[in-house]
C-alpha positions in Angstrom: 52.2 164.3 98.1 52.0 160.6 98.9 49.9 158.1 97.0 46.4 157.6 98.2 45.0 154.4 99.7 43.1 153.5 96.6 46.2 153.5 94.5 48.0 151.4 97.1 45.2 148.9 97.1 45.6 148.3 93.3 45.6 144.6 92.2 49.0 143.1 91.9 50.4 142.7 88.4 49.1 139.5 86.9 51.7 137.0 85.9 52.5 136.8 82.2 50.8 134.2 80.1 52.9 131.1 79.7 52.0 131.1 76.0 55.4 132.5 74.9 57.3 129.9 76.9 55.0 127.1 75.6 55.5 128.5 72.0 59.3 128.4 72.5 59.1 124.9 73.8 56.9 123.9 70.9 59.5 125.4 68.5 62.3 123.4 70.2 60.3 120.2 70.0 59.4 120.9 66.3 63.0 121.6 65.5 64.0 118.3 67.1 61.4 116.4 65.2 62.4 118.0 61.9 66.0 117.3 62.7 65.2 113.6 63.2 63.1 113.4 60.1 65.8 115.2 58.1 68.4 112.7 59.4 66.3 109.7 58.5 65.5 111.2 55.1 69.2 111.8 54.5 70.0 108.3 55.6 67.4 106.8 53.3 68.7 108.9 50.4 72.3 107.8 50.9 71.3 104.2 51.5 69.0 104.0 48.4 70.9 106.2 45.9 72.3 104.3 42.9 75.7 102.8 43.4 78.1 102.5 40.5 80.2 99.3 40.4 83.3 98.8 38.2 83.2 95.5 36.4 86.4 94.2 34.8 85.8 92.2 31.6 87.8 91.3 28.4 89.2 90.8 26.0 88.1 93.3 23.3 85.4 92.1 20.9 84.7 89.1 23.1 81.2 87.8 23.8 81.8 88.6 27.5 82.5 92.2 26.8 79.5 92.5 24.5 77.1 91.0 27.1 78.5 93.2 29.9 78.1 96.3 27.7 74.5 95.5 26.9 73.9 94.6 30.6 75.4 98.0 31.6 73.0 99.8 29.2 70.0 97.9 30.6 70.9 98.5 34.2 71.8 102.2 33.8 68.5 102.9 32.0 66.4 101.5 34.8 64.7 104.6 36.5 64.7 103.2 40.0 67.7 100.8 39.8 70.0 100.8 42.8 73.1 99.6 40.9 74.9 101.1 37.9 77.8 99.5 36.0 80.9 100.9 34.6 82.9 98.4 32.4 86.7 98.3 32.7 88.1 96.6 29.7 91.0 94.1 30.2 93.0 91.7 28.1 91.1 88.7 29.4 89.8 86.8 32.4 93.2 86.6 34.0 93.7 90.4 33.9 90.2 90.9 35.2 90.9 88.7 38.1 94.1 90.6 38.9 92.2 93.9 38.9 89.6 92.5 41.3 92.4 91.1 43.6 94.0 94.6 43.6 90.8 96.3 44.6 90.7 98.2 41.3 87.3 96.6 40.3 84.2 95.8 42.3 83.0 93.0 39.9 84.8 90.9 37.4 84.2 88.2 34.8 86.7 85.3 35.5 87.3 81.8 34.4 86.7 79.1 37.0 89.8 77.2 36.0 92.1 80.1 36.6 93.5 81.2 39.9 90.6 82.9 41.8 91.5 86.0 43.9 91.2 85.5 47.6 88.8 88.4 47.9 86.5 87.1 45.1 83.0 85.8 45.9 80.6 84.4 43.4 77.5 86.4 42.3 76.3 84.4 39.2 77.5 81.9 36.7 77.7 83.7 33.4 78.0 80.6 31.2 79.3 77.0 31.0 82.1 76.2 28.6 83.0 72.9 27.1 86.4 71.7 25.8 86.1 70.4 22.2 88.9 68.3 20.7 88.7 67.3 17.1 90.9 66.0 14.3 90.1 67.3 10.7 90.1 64.7 8.0 93.4 64.1 6.3 93.9 66.1 3.1 93.8 64.1 0.0 97.1 64.6 -1.9 97.9 62.5 -5.0 100.9 60.3 -4.6 101.0 60.7 -0.8 99.7 58.1 1.6 97.7 59.4 4.5 99.2 58.9 7.9 97.6 56.9 10.7 94.2 58.3 11.7 94.0 59.9 15.1 91.0 58.6 17.1 92.1 58.8 20.7 93.8 61.5 22.8 96.6 59.2 23.7 97.7 59.2 20.0 98.3 63.0 20.0 102.0 62.6 21.1 104.3 63.9 18.4 101.6 65.9 16.6 100.8 69.6 16.2 97.8 70.8 18.2 96.2 74.1 17.4 94.6 76.0 20.3 91.9 78.5 19.4 92.2 81.8 21.4 95.1 83.7 22.7 94.6 83.0 26.4 97.1 80.8 28.2 94.2 79.3 30.1 93.2 77.2 27.0 96.8 75.9 26.7 96.7 74.9 30.4 93.4 73.2 29.7 95.0 71.2 26.9 97.9 70.2 29.1 95.5 68.9 31.8 93.8 66.7 29.3 97.0 65.4 27.8 98.5 64.6 31.2 95.4 62.6 32.1 96.1 60.4 29.2 99.8 60.0 29.8 100.8 62.4 27.0 103.8 64.6 27.9 102.9 68.2 26.8 106.5 68.7 25.9 106.2 66.0 23.2 103.5 67.9 21.3 103.8 71.0 19.3 101.2 73.5 20.6 100.3 76.2 18.2 98.1 79.1 19.5 96.3 81.5 17.3 93.6 84.2 17.8 90.0 83.3 17.5 89.5 85.5 14.4 92.3 83.6 12.6 91.0 80.2 13.6 89.1 79.5 10.3 92.0 80.5 8.1 94.5 78.5 10.2 92.4 75.4 9.9 91.9 75.7 6.2 95.6 76.0 5.8 96.2 72.9 7.9 98.3 74.5 10.5 97.8 71.6 12.9 96.8 68.0 13.1 94.2 68.4 15.8 92.5 71.4 17.4 91.1 72.5 20.8 88.5 75.1 21.3 86.8 76.1 24.6 83.5 77.9 24.8 79.8 77.5 25.1 78.2 74.6 23.2 76.6 77.0 20.8 79.7 79.2 20.4 79.9 80.7 16.9 83.7 80.6 17.1 83.8 76.9 17.8 81.1 76.1 15.2 82.9 78.1 12.4 86.3 76.5 13.3 84.8 73.0 13.1 83.0 73.9 9.8 86.4 74.9 8.4 87.6 71.3 9.0 85.0 69.7 6.8 86.6 70.5 3.4 88.0 67.0 2.9 85.4 65.1 4.9 83.9 64.8 8.4 86.1 65.7 11.4 86.7 63.2 14.2 85.7 64.3 17.7 88.0 63.0 20.5 86.0 62.1 23.6 87.4 62.8 27.0 86.2 59.5 28.7 88.2 60.3 31.8 86.3 63.5 32.4 85.1 62.5 35.9 88.7 61.6 36.9 89.9 65.1 35.7 87.0 66.7 37.7 88.1 64.9 40.8 91.7 66.0 40.5 90.8 69.6 39.3 87.7 70.9 41.1 87.4 73.8 38.6 86.3 71.3 35.9 83.2 69.2 35.6 82.3 66.1 33.6 80.0 67.1 30.8 78.6 66.0 27.4 78.4 67.6 24.0 75.0 66.6 22.5 74.9 65.2 19.0 74.5 67.8 16.3 75.6 70.7 18.5 77.7 72.2 15.8 75.2 71.7 12.9 76.1 70.4 9.5 75.0 67.5 7.5 75.8 64.9 8.6 75.4 66.2 12.1 78.5 67.3 13.9 79.2 65.4 16.1 77.1 62.4 15.0 76.8 61.1 18.5 77.1 62.4 22.1 80.7 63.2 23.1 82.1 63.2 26.6 84.2 66.2 27.7 84.9 68.5 30.5 83.4 71.9 31.2 84.3 74.9 33.3 82.4 78.1 34.1 82.8 81.8 33.6 81.7 83.5 36.8 80.6 87.0 37.7 82.4 87.6 41.0 82.3 90.5 43.4 85.0 91.9 45.7 84.5 90.7 49.2 84.3 94.3 50.6 81.3 95.3 48.5 78.3 95.6 50.8 75.7 92.8 51.0 72.8 95.1 50.1 74.5 96.4 47.0 75.3 92.9 45.6 71.8 91.7 46.5 70.4 94.6 44.5 72.7 93.9 41.6 71.9 90.2 41.5 68.2 91.0 41.6 68.5 93.5 38.7 70.8 91.1 36.8 68.2 88.3 36.7 65.4 90.8 36.1 67.0 91.9 32.8 68.4 88.5 31.8 65.3 87.6 29.7 65.3 90.9 27.9 68.9 90.4 26.8 68.6 86.9 25.4 67.0 88.0 22.1 70.2 89.9 21.3 72.6 87.7 23.1 71.4 84.1 23.5 74.3 83.5 25.9 72.5 85.8 28.4 69.9 83.1 28.8 72.6 80.9 30.2 73.2 83.1 33.3 72.6 81.0 36.4 72.5 81.6 40.1 75.7 80.8 41.9 76.4 77.7 43.9 75.4 78.5 47.5 76.9 75.3 49.1 79.5 75.9 51.7 82.0 73.7 49.9 81.6 75.6 46.6 84.8 76.2 44.6 84.2 79.9 44.8 82.4 81.0 47.9 79.1 82.8 47.3 78.8 86.5 48.2 76.4 86.9 51.1 74.3 89.4 49.1 73.9 87.0 46.2 73.1 84.2 48.7 70.4 86.4 50.3 68.8 86.9 46.9 68.9 83.2 45.9 67.5 82.1 49.3 64.8 84.8 49.3 66.3 86.4 52.4 67.1 89.8 50.9 66.7 92.5 53.6 64.5 95.5 53.2 65.7 99.1 54.1 64.1 98.8 57.5 65.6 95.3 58.1 69.1 96.6 57.3 68.9 99.9 59.2 66.4 99.4 62.0 69.1 99.0 64.5 70.8 102.2 63.4 67.5 104.0 63.4 66.7 102.8 66.9 70.1 103.7 68.3 69.9 107.1 66.6 66.6 107.8 68.3 68.0 106.6 71.6 71.1 108.8 71.1 68.9 111.8 70.2 66.8 111.2 73.3 69.9 111.0 75.5 71.3 114.1 73.9 68.0 115.9 74.6 68.0 114.9 78.2 71.6 115.9 78.6 70.8 119.2 76.9 67.9 119.8 79.3 70.1 119.1 82.3 72.8 121.3 81.0 70.3 124.1 80.3 69.0 123.7 83.8 72.5 123.7 85.3 73.2 127.0 83.5 70.0 128.5 85.0 70.9 127.3 88.5 72.3 130.7 89.5 69.3 132.5 88.2 66.9 130.3 90.1 69.0 130.8 93.3 69.0 134.6 92.8 65.2 134.6 92.2 64.8 132.5 95.4 66.7 135.1 97.4 64.7 137.8 95.9 61.5 136.0 97.0 62.9 135.8 100.5 63.7 139.5 100.4 60.0 140.1 99.4 58.8 138.2 102.4 61.2 140.1 104.7 59.8 143.4 103.2 56.3 142.1 103.9 57.1 141.8 107.6 58.9 145.2 107.6 56.0 146.9 105.9 53.6 146.0 108.7 55.8 147.8 111.2 57.1 150.7 109.2 56.4 154.3 110.5 57.5 156.0 107.3 55.6 156.4 104.1 58.9 157.1 102.3 60.3 153.8 103.5 57.1 152.0 102.3 57.5 153.7 98.9 61.1 152.6 98.7 60.1 149.0 99.5 57.4 149.1 96.9 59.9 150.3 94.3 62.2 147.5 95.3 59.2 145.1 95.0 58.6 146.3 91.4 62.2 145.5 90.5 61.8 142.0 92.1 58.7 141.5 90.0 60.4 142.6 86.8 63.2 140.1 87.4 60.8 137.3 88.3 58.8 137.8 85.1 62.0 137.8 83.1 63.0 134.5 84.7 59.6 133.0 83.9 59.8 134.1 80.3 63.3 132.5 80.0 62.0 129.3 81.5 64.2 129.5 84.6 61.2 129.2 87.0 58.0 127.2 86.7 54.4 128.2 86.7 54.0 127.0 90.3 56.9 129.2 91.5 55.4 132.2 89.8 52.0 131.6 91.5 53.6 131.4 94.9 55.5 134.6 94.2 52.3 136.3 93.0 50.6 135.4 96.4 53.6 136.9 98.3 53.5 140.0 96.2 49.8 140.4 96.7 50.2 140.1 100.5 53.0 142.7 100.4 50.9 145.2 98.4 48.0 144.7 100.9 50.4 145.2 103.8 51.8 148.4 102.3 48.3 149.8 101.5 47.1 149.0 105.0 50.2 150.5 106.7 49.9 153.7 104.6 46.2 154.1 105.5 47.1 153.8 109.1 50.0 156.2 109.0 47.9 158.8 107.1 45.2 158.7 109.8 47.7 159.5 112.6 48.8 163.1 113.1 52.4 163.9 112.1 53.4 164.8 115.7 52.4 161.4 116.9 54.2 159.7 114.1 57.4 161.5 114.9 57.0 160.8 118.6 56.5 157.1 118.0 59.5 157.0 115.6 61.7 158.6 118.3 60.4 156.3 121.0 61.2 153.2 118.9 64.6 154.7 118.0 65.4 155.2 121.7 64.3 151.7 122.5 66.6 150.2 119.9 69.6 152.3 121.0 
């Protein structure tokens, strides 16, 4: 028995709510936003996480090593510090410079009067050192007449000169001074001994004159000079040609030793003495990033005051020379700190963030295009199905068979099912689904009307009409 007219006139199936498609789109957008936020958070973490720098310093038991060890402790204990230190002990400033030049250290404490590695850039001046030349008073020996008193550097030819410290750099310093005054270094007997043996060597009169290099308030120099006062007051040899030496050797500067710098009574020296000075520098490897060195420089000067109680030398830490003609070029990170131009996180990475967002946007557009391209066949198939529905609409209005109408209605159900699936998958838009709904409604109306008409005509007339049309088409 065929379906009745009331059943054929049922309302067409309503299109599915686009809520699921919208929800899926919202999830995609949310996932994209979370991915961007995650990428930015990861970038911020890796950019701001503490960086450990290797700092070469030596020799053992030196003031430089002690200061660096204390500085390491202070920086590593800062809760939000961006830079940590790991000391690498060496045999001295020359060895530290070598490690930096070989890329085995990120920072190093070097002497300005030694060969500076090509990849070294100044971060700070750790301290200034002065050259101190003095002659101890002649020992009073019964029956022996004292030799001529040495009061000038030019009189050192043929004498023994003791150099405090093991480093060859101090010997080279002495040679520079002697050559300035026309004294052939080969005509003096240079005796070098460790700093810890200086006092004993001076008391035993190992040399006729002595050279020490270090800060004005150096304990090593003060103790060595004090050991020279057993038989009287030592004579300090002024380097009056200090400015000429500085012109010929840019690593040195003309300087003065203030009266009374080495204590004692009477004061040692009793008047200001001209000399030359050189600096110990904290230098960084050229490849270390600008932001890292800027952060290290900021932290260094932040903790400097807290270190000076334990190490007075820490108070002598100064900013580097930022002039373009400086002996050691300044690191861009240190220059940014000194000039107040240190960049914030956004300043450093705004370009990367911008281009990342642009890249993500481009990737999203490309993904959308690719997804649309993959769905092209589905859209084309759905379009042909819609055309088939319109053809069936025309055929339903002229059909003489209820069975044929039922078959077309079954086919229309399959088309509807496929169309709804395409909509759920986002292949077709809401407007396309609305147009399809209108066509489907017209089709159902045409089928219902045609069935009502056929059911009102006797079966004999239906068969006659079908035969007549069949003959006409033959």
